[in-house]
N, C-alpha and C positions, 0 to 999 in steps of 0.2 A: 074772953075767948082768945085763943092763940092766933097770931098772924103768921102768914108765910109769904115769902118773896118768890115769885115764879118768873123765870127768865127763859125766853125762847132762844134756844141755842142751835137748833137745826131747822132747815127750811121745810115748810109743809108742801113744797112742790112735789108732785108725783106721789101724794098720799091720798088715802080714801077721803071722799067728801065729808064724811062724818067727823074725821079727825080735824079737818080744816074748820068746820063749823064749831067744834069744841074749842079750838084755839081762839076763834073770833069771840065766842061767848066768854072766854077768860080775859079778853081784852088784849090779846097778843097778836099783833098783825105785822110786826117787823122783827127781824133778827136783833138779838141783844137788847130787846125792850123788856123791862122788868115791871111787874105789878105787885103791889102789896095787897093781899086779900085776907079776909077772915078764914080760918081753917074749919069751915063747916063741912058736914058729911057730903053735901052736894058738890062743893068745890074739890074736896079730896078725891071724890069719884071721878070728876072730870080730869083732874091731874093724872090719876092712875091710867086713864085711857090714852093719854099722850105723853107718858113719862119718858119715852124714848126721844122726844123732841124738846123737852124742857129740863131746866135745872131748878131744884126746889131747895130753899133755905128757910129755916125757922128763924123768926125774929124774936129776940128776947125782950 
């Protein structure tokens, strides 16, 4: 399965609570922190909900 690298690039301050909880579930709690995760449909759906706050890169 493919892996993706997710980096938090914008602050979740003044965002809806649901978006904040999604970032916590992805393991992103500080700016410029990156996590490598499997690109499952569940993870991709979570990323889609907060795509305006994160940067996503595919890992070869």
